[in-house]
Structures are given as C-alpha cells and as structure tokens.
C-alpha positions in Angstrom: 14.6 21.6 34.2 13.2 21.5 37.8 10.5 18.8 38.2 6.9 20.5 38.4 4.3 18.5 40.2 1.4 20.0 38.6 2.5 18.7 34.9 3.3 15.5 36.8 0.2 14.9 37.9 -1.5 16.3 34.6 0.4 13.5 33.1 -0.6 10.9 35.4 -4.1 11.5 35.2 -3.9 11.5 31.4 -2.0 8.4 31.5 -5.2 6.7 33.8 -7.4 7.6 31.3 -5.2 6.3 28.7 -4.5 2.9 30.3 -8.4 2.5 30.8 -9.1 3.0 27.2 -6.3 0.8 26.1 -7.3 -2.0 28.5 -10.7 -1.7 27.0 -9.9 -1.8 23.2 -7.5 -5.0 24.2 -9.7 -6.7 26.6 -12.9 -6.6 24.8 -12.7 -8.2 21.9 -10.8 -8.3 18.3 -13.1 -5.4 16.6 -12.3 -3.3 19.9 -8.5 -3.8 19.2 -8.7 -3.1 15.8 -10.6 0.0 16.1 -8.1 1.2 18.9 -5.2 0.2 17.0 -6.1 2.1 13.6 -7.0 5.4 15.8 -3.5 5.0 17.2 -2.4 4.2 13.6 -3.9 7.5 12.0 -2.3 9.8 15.1 1.0 8.3 14.8 1.4 9.0 11.0 -0.2 12.4 11.5 2.2 13.1 14.0 5.2 11.1 12.4 4.7 13.4 9.2 4.8 16.9 11.3 8.4 15.5 12.5 9.6 14.4 9.2 8.4 18.1 8.0 9.8 19.9 11.2 13.2 17.9 10.4 13.6 18.4 6.7 12.3 21.9 6.7 10.0 21.1 4.0 6.5 20.5 3.5 4.1 18.5 1.5 0.3 19.4 0.6 -2.3 17.7 3.0 -3.2 15.4 0.1 -0.1 14.0 -0.4 -0.4 13.5 3.7 -3.5 11.9 4.2 -2.5 9.9 0.7 0.5 8.4 2.2 -1.3 7.8 5.5 -3.9 5.9 3.8 -1.2 3.8 1.8 0.2 2.9 5.2 -3.4 2.0 6.3 -3.7 -0.3 3.3 -0.2 -2.1 4.7 -1.6 -2.2 8.2 -5.1 -4.1 7.5 -3.0 -6.5 5.2 -1.2 -7.4 8.5 -3.9 -7.2 10.8 -7.5 -7.7 9.3 -7.2 -11.5 7.9 -9.8 -12.8 10.1 -12.6 -9.8 10.8 -15.6 -9.9 9.5 -17.8 -7.0 8.7 -21.0 -8.6 7.8 -20.0 -10.7 4.6 -17.3 -8.6 3.9 -13.4 -9.8 4.9 -11.9 -6.5 6.1 -8.4 -7.1 4.3 -10.1 -8.5 1.4 -12.9 -5.9 0.8 -10.9 -2.8 1.8 -7.2 -2.7 1.7 -7.5 -2.5 -2.0 -9.6 0.5 -1.9 -7.1 1.9 0.6 -4.5 1.7 -1.3 -5.7 3.3 -4.6 -7.4 6.2 -3.0 -3.7 6.6 -1.1 -2.1 6.4 -4.2 -4.5 9.1 -6.0 -4.4 11.5 -3.5 -0.7 11.5 -2.9 0.3 11.8 -6.4 -2.4 14.7 -6.4 -0.9 16.2 -3.5 2.9 15.9 -5.3 1.7 18.1 -8.2 0.2 20.4 -5.6 3.6 20.6 -3.7 5.5 23.7 -4.4 8.8 22.3 -4.2 9.0 18.6 -3.2 11.7 17.3 -1.0 13.6 14.0 -1.7 14.7 13.7 2.2 11.1 14.2 3.2 9.7 11.3 0.8 12.3 8.9 1.8 11.6 9.5 5.4 8.0 9.1 4.4 8.5 5.9 2.9 10.7 4.5 6.1 7.7 5.5 8.1 5.4 3.1 5.9 8.0 0.4 7.1 8.1 1.2 10.6 4.8 2.5 11.9 1.8 0.4 9.7 4.3 -2.5 9.7 4.6 -2.4 13.6 1.0 -1.9 14.4 0.3 -5.1 12.2 2.3 -7.5 13.8 1.6 -5.9 17.5 -2.2 -7.0 16.0 -0.6 -10.8 14.8 0.5 -11.1 18.6 -3.2 -11.4 19.9 -3.6 -14.7 18.3 -0.9 -17.2 19.6 -0.5 -18.9 23.0 2.6 -20.0 24.4 2.8 -22.8 26.9 5.8 -22.0 29.3 7.4 -25.3 31.5 8.1 -23.6 35.1 9.1 -25.7 38.0 7.1 -28.4 37.0 3.7 -26.3 36.1 2.7 -25.0 32.7 1.4 -21.8 32.1 -0.6 -20.9 29.1 0.5 -17.3 28.0 -1.9 -15.7 25.2 -0.9 -12.9 22.7 -2.9 -10.3 25.1 -0.3 -10.8 27.7 2.1 -9.9 25.3 0.6 -7.1 24.3 0.2 -5.8 27.9 4.0 -6.8 28.5 4.8 -4.2 25.5 2.6 -1.7 26.5 3.6 -1.9 30.4 7.5 -1.8 29.2 6.8 1.3 27.2 5.1 3.5 30.1 7.5 2.7 32.7 10.0 3.8 30.2 8.8 7.0 28.8 7.5 7.8 32.9 11.4 6.9 33.9 12.7 9.2 31.5 10.1 11.9 32.2 11.1 11.8 35.7 14.9 11.6 35.0 14.9 14.1 32.4 13.3 16.4 35.3 14.9 15.9 37.9 18.6 15.7 36.9 18.5 17.2 33.3 19.5 20.5 32.5 20.8 20.3 28.9 18.0 19.9 25.9 19.0 17.1 24.1 17.0 18.0 20.8 15.2 21.0 19.4 12.0 18.3 18.0 11.2 17.7 21.5 12.5 20.9 23.8 10.8 19.5 27.0 13.4 16.5 27.3 16.3 17.5 29.1 19.4 15.4 30.5 23.0 16.0 30.9 25.2 15.1 28.7 27.0 12.5 30.4 23.6 10.8 30.2 22.6 11.6 26.5 23.1 8.3 25.0 20.6 6.7 27.8 17.7 8.5 26.7 
C-alpha cells in the first residue's frame, strides 16, 4: 500500500487532538482522569465486542452487549475508584454494586433474546472482562505512588503521572511507526479484521 500523505496528516491532526484531551484528563485532577478512562473503557469495550462478533461470525443482543460492559465497569470501579468521593458517596462503595446488578440483569435478558448463543463469543467476552477493565483499572492505580530514583548522586522523584505518560507515549510511537512502515513497505494484508494494516510476509512477526 503506497504512503498517503493526506491520510497521514489527517491521522496526525486527529492524534494531536487526542493527545491534548489525554493530557488534560491526566494532568488536571483525579476526577478528570477517572472520567477520561471511563469513556475510554466503554469505547474499548464496544470495539472489542464488535471485533469478537466479527471473528466468531456470531452476534449478541444489544442488551447482552451493554450488560457485559456494565459488569466490566464494575470491575474497573473496584480497582480505580477507591478514594473518589461524589459528595458524601464513595464512588467504589456506592456505585460498583449497582453497575454489577444492572449489568447481570441486562446480560441475562440479552442472552434469552439472542437467537443462537455462541460459546466461543461468550468465552471471548469473559476474556475481555479480564483484559480491558483490569488493565484500565490498574492504569488508574499507577497515578497514586511515587518512586525515588538515585542516579549519579542525584535523587529524582517520579510520580505515577510520569509512568502513565511514558506508557501512552510508547503506545503512540509504536502505532505511528507501525502505520508508517506498513504504508511504505507493506503490500500483503495481515488480517481481514484490520484490512489497512499491511506488511511483507517476512516482517509479519514484527506487527
């Protein structure tokens, strides 16, 4: 696939907006990060469900999709919101259980409304509950600690924000380089799930 400058600048402009939003959410306060990661969670979960449906050639009722997402958000709250207060209410203690109950009710209702339940799809959803909410919840946990590093007779204090910035930066650089290398050198589609990702067969293992 030939390199497309128009697509590149569109992606670059979108990335700048994304970086600005991420920096605001990360650096403003704990609430801004919580809201930002919550939005990211639901976006990731919806995308994950769509991909699993495409891979397994099966589908779930919308209630089951929303219910499984709410169950995952319950897991996220247990890991991420232990010190956030909304007035006199602790976010974790006051809201995680309602999300779990609502999610289970919706999920079971959706299962009964699904014509043919795919075991493979359900197993992948279960894996997603261990992958997405746990990862994002632990990401929020990184915001809390600070670390003292002794280097050349100088102590550097690194907070959780520095670690999160490093993680985001690494992901952005990796994604950008994968796009550039795939666009310039690639010519064989690697997967039907993401048809615009290309690479030579001998480089497939690197992607």
